N, C-alpha and C positions, 0 to 999 in steps of 0.2 A: 297237376292233375295227379293223384295216387295210383299206380301202376303195379300190377300183378305179372312179375315177368315169369315167362317160362324157367323151368329148373333147369340146369346148365348152361344158363345164357350167362355170358360176364357182364358184370355191370360196373358201370364208370359214369363220370360226369362228362355231359357234351364236350366242356373246354379241355379234358384230358386225352381226347381222340381226335379232335377236330380242331380246326382254325376259325375262331368266331368272332367276327369284328362287323363293324357298324358299315353300312354303305357309306357311299361320298356323302360327306355329310355338308359339303360345298355346294353341291349342285341339286337342283330342283327340277321341276316341270319346265319352266320356264326356259331351260337350256336345251329344250327338246327339237328336233329337227324333223324335215318332213320325210328324211331316210336316214340310214346309216346303221349302227349296231345296235339290236334289240337293248331295252332298259326297261327296269323294274322299279316301279315305287312302290307305296304301301299298298298300293291297290293293285299291284301286278305288274304284268307286261302290258304299259300302255304306252310304250313312244321308243323314239330312237336316238343315238348320239351320234355325233362324228366320230368318236374314238371307243374302243372298246376298253376295259380295265382290266378284264379276265379273259382267258383263252383256255376255259377247262370246264370240267362238270360241277355244278354249285348248288346250294341251295338258298334260295332267297326268303327271309321271313320279313312279313309287315309286322313293324314293330310299334305301330300305334294306330288310333282311328277303327272305323266302322268294320276294317278287316284284319285288324290286330288278330294277331296266331295265324293266320293264314301262311301257308308255304309253296312255292313255285320252284320246280325242278329248272334249272339255266344249264345249258350246252352249248359248247362253241365259244365264240367271242360276244361277250356281254356286259353291262355294267348294272350295278343297282346305285339309286341314289338316297337322298335324306330319308329318314324315317324307317330305313330297313336295316336288317342285320343279315350278314351272308355268311355261311359256312361251309366247310368241305372237309373230308377225313383225310388226317395226316396220321393216324397210326396203321401201318399196313396190313393191319388185322382186321379194318371195318370199310365197309364199301359207301362211297358217297350216297349213290342212288337208294341203299338199304336206308340209310338214315333219313332221306328225303320221307320215304315211307312210314318209318318208325315215328315221325314226329309230324306227321301231315294233319292230324286231327288238332284244330285250334284249341280244343281245352286242354290239350297236353302241355300247352306253355304257361307257366306262371304270369299272369299279369297284376298290375298295380293301377291304382285311381278307378274311379267311378265313371264319373262326367266322359271321362276321354280316358279309355285304357290304354297301357302301354306296357310295353315288355323292356326291362331294363337289359343292357348286355352283359352284367354281371349275374345275372337270374338266366340270363341264355346258356350261359357257360356252366351254371352250377346245376342245370336241370339234369337229373337221373336217366341215364338209356341204359339198354341192356343190348347184347347182341350175341346170336351164334356163331357157329365156324364161317368163316368165310365164304366156303363152297354155300353152303345155305342161305347166307344173306343175299347172295348174287342170287339164286334160285328165286327167292321171294320178289327181289327185284325185277326180277325177269319176268315171272308170272303178271305181277299187277303192271309193269310196264308194255307187256305184250297188249292188255286190254286197254291202256291209255292211248298208245300208238294206234292201236285199229280205231278208236273214237278219232284221234286227230286226223287219221286217214279221211274218214267221215266227213269230217268238218272240210277238208280240202276238197273233197268231191263236190259237196254244196255248193262251196266257192266257184269252182269250176263251172258248174251248172247255172249258176247264177250269172256268171259271165259270158257263158253262150246265151242265155237269156236277152242280156242287155245289148250282144252284139246283133242280135236279132231284132230287137227292136228299133235298134239305131238304124239298121238297114233298111227296115220296112216303113217308119214312120218319123224319121229324123232326115236321113238323106232320099229318101222315097227310093233306091236303088231299082226296085224291079221297074218302076215306071220309067224311070230314066232310060235304063236299058233298052225296055221296048221303044222308048221315042228314037233310039239309036239303031233299033232293029239287031240287038244284039243280046246275047245272054247274060243276066245280071252275074256279079260276082258272088258267091256265097260267105257267110262267115265261117272262120276256121270251125271245121268239125260238124259242118253241115251241109246239106245240096237241095238244090230248089227242083221238087217234084213239078212236073209239067201242070196237074191240076191246081195247084197252088199258083203257079206264075200265072192261068190263065184268068183266075179272079182280079187281079191288077188292071188298071186300064193302061192305054198306052198316049195319054195326053195329060198335061200338066195346065192349068190355069190359074189367073190371078187372085189372090186372097189378100185380107189384111195382115196375114203372115208372109206373105210373099207366094210362091207358087208353091200349090198344093195337088194331089192327084185328081182329076175328076171325078164327081162324084161323092168327094170326102167333104165332110162336114168340119168347119171349124167356126168356133163361138167360145164364150166363157164357161169355166168349168162349172157352173151353176146350171148351164143347159142340161147336164147331165148327170148330176149329185143336187140332192138338197140336205140340209141340215137335221140329222137325225137326233133323236133322244140324249139328254146330256147324261154323265156318267154319275155315278154312285159308290162312296167307298164304304158304307156300311158300318158294321160294330165287327170289333176285334173278338165277341164272342156272341154266344146266343143271348138274345134279348127279348122283350116283348114287342121291340121295333126290328128285329132282325133275326127269324127263325130258321131261314133256309142257309146252309153253306155253299159258298160258290167261290168259284177262282175269279180274283180281282184283277184284271189286266191293268197293268201301270206304263206307263209311255215306254219306259225300259224294256217290258215285256215284249211289247207291241214291235219295237225294233229287233230285239233278239229273232223274234219268229220271223220277220223278215228277211234276216240276215242268215237264215237258216240253223239258230240254235235255240234249243228247249229252255225256256226260261223257268225259274223257280218263281211261280207265280203266286202270291199271298192268298190263302183263304181269309175271307171275310163272311159277314152273316148280315143278311138282307132280308126285305118283307118279300111275299110272293106276289104282290104287285111290282116292286123293283125288278124281278128278276124277269117277270111277264113283258115289261115295257122295253127289255133291253136284250131280246134274243139276237143274234148276230146270225145273219144271213150270207151266202156266198155273194161276193161284190159290196158287201159293206167294208168303208175306209175308216180306220180310227188314226187320228192323228194324234202325235204328243202336243198339247196345248198351252205348255208354261215349261218354262227352265231355257237351259242353254241350249236345248237340242230341239226347241217346239218347231213344228211344222215337218219333221220326220214322221212317216208313215207307214202303215202295213195293210194290205187288202185281205179280210177274214176269207177263209175256206172253212169250209164243215169240218175237214179232218184234223183242223188244229185242236177244235173242241174233244176229241177223243185221243189226240195227242197229251193236252195238258190236264184232262178231267174236266167233265161237265157237272153241273151248270156254269157257264161263264158269261161275266159281266166286264165292266169297264170302269176306271175309274172316273171322278169327277175332273181331273186333269186331262183326260182324252175328252176331243172333238169326234162326233161322228158325222159320218157323210153317206148317205144312204142314194146308191142310183137309181136314176128315173131313165136309163139305158139300159141294154141287154147286159147279163152278167159278163160277157166277153168285152164287149165295148167300157165296162167299168175297168177291166183289167188293164187295157189299153191306155185308157185315162189316168189311172194310178202312177202305169210305168212314167207317164211322163211329170207327173208330179214329184216322183223319186227323182226324175232327171231334173226338173226345176231347182230342186233341195241340192242336188250335188253342184248345179250351176250357180248358185247361191240367188235365184229368182224368189223362191219361197220367203228367204229372209225378210225380203221388202215387205211383207205380211205381220211382221212382228210389232208388236205395241211395247212401250216401255223399255228400260234399259237394266235396273238394277235386278230385275224379275220379269223378263220378256213375255208375253203370252201371243198366241196366235189369232190373229183376225181371219175366223173363217169366213164370215160372210165379205169382207174385201178380197178372199181367195176365189170365191166363188164368182165375183162379180168381175175381177180384173184378169184373174189367170186364163189366158189362151191357149186352149186345147184343139188339138186336129184330130178328127174319130173317122175310122172308115167305115165303110158299108159293114153290116153285122158278118156276113160272110168271112171277108178278111179277119177279122176281130176273132171270128170261130176258130179260123186256122191258126192264128197266134194263138191263141189259150189253149188249143189243142197242143201243142209245143213246148207251150211256158206251163203246161200242166205240173203241180207241185208233187205228182205221186212219188217219183223217183227221188226227191228231195225228202218228203214227208218218211218214203221208208228209209233211209238214211239216218234222221233224226230219231226215229223209233229204235232203230238198232243202235245207234250211241246212247239213248238211253237203258237201253236194258245191258249193254256193256258196263256203263257206270254204273247200275244198280249193282251188278253181278262184282264189280271193281270194289265197291263200298261193302259189300257183305264179305268177301274173302278177307280184305286187308285186317279186320280185326282178329280173323281167326287163325289167319297165317303169324301176326304179331303174337297174339296170345299162346300159341303153340296146339289152339284145339285142332286145327286142320294141318295134316303134315303136308310137306312141303310135294311128296309123291302123289297124293291122291288130287292136290289142285293141278297139279300138270296133266294127271288123268283127265281130269274134268276138262281142262281148256282142249285136250286131244279129242274129245267126244264132240266138243263144239266146234270144231275146226278151226280153231286158233292157236 
């Protein structure tokens, strides 16, 4: 990519100011372990190794494949594996974090190949860079890094909220802790960060009764998932541009997009073109569940919330690789059922409804007939739904999207010299960052 550098910045080849080398060409994802030190592949930070090759700040570049040209900033102890290039500044007048921001745009890197783009180590070393005096480099890296740090903090807060919701779900609907405590004449233990209000405790019975799943609270219902959901309209992928068959632009959710939303991340949902009828038939309502219908992760799911539409842009449909379930119970009971579906996925039970091996598909009818769930009376489900409410998590997601847009707008202006560092610093002060 031809770059017009600001006047006064010094121009060099990356290999002249940085140590640029392949990642460990002998290590692949097959070596990943369940825990350990962070490891980067050509897809980014996606696993762990029992050792760390480096203990420093560096930049990891995806050298081949769909993410070719993407970079990630690595700090602390880490490794990078086959199909990556890693680099860090060796010139005392160059800052590694500044190099990360300078080279962050995938179009910055020269690529070879067409069907399978790749970046050679020689080309990476030969790419031209430019840099201002060291204090200005560090100031630019600090401004952009501050925004990135806030986005990361929001992500961790979303994870904390999710963990609290899972703990509460387990206490109420797996361990039946409030009911068991009442049976003992005691007050139930509370998950970390939560207290038991008396009016909620009063909703729970004080007796367990036999069921096909073992003992469950008196008055609760147990049965197949199909008692509470029915199969909805199939998805549509549409056209990649406006045609006579597709005249309305929509955001079309894929399985990975559904998973990202369920995990508190804002996905990059593709724009597709569909007909008015296709949109009308696929309107999503609170409580609708979308399931990844095929591929390695089929069976993962999300529950739709109206606020998601505002977050990613409306109208929203879903692809033909998603399976839709519409609730025939209350919206709050649908949330309880969905949490049990997620737990079943984590426990490996959902995998029993996969068909095929090379390219597995999800047997939604089999799940409706055979996946057994426990559903409380509506007042208890309402109480859980009120505490599970996604408003706080959605606020964090919206804030992160705004911060990311601000970061992406500031980056080219700072790198091109169009925006002065002092002006950017004053702007961040005004927005309390």
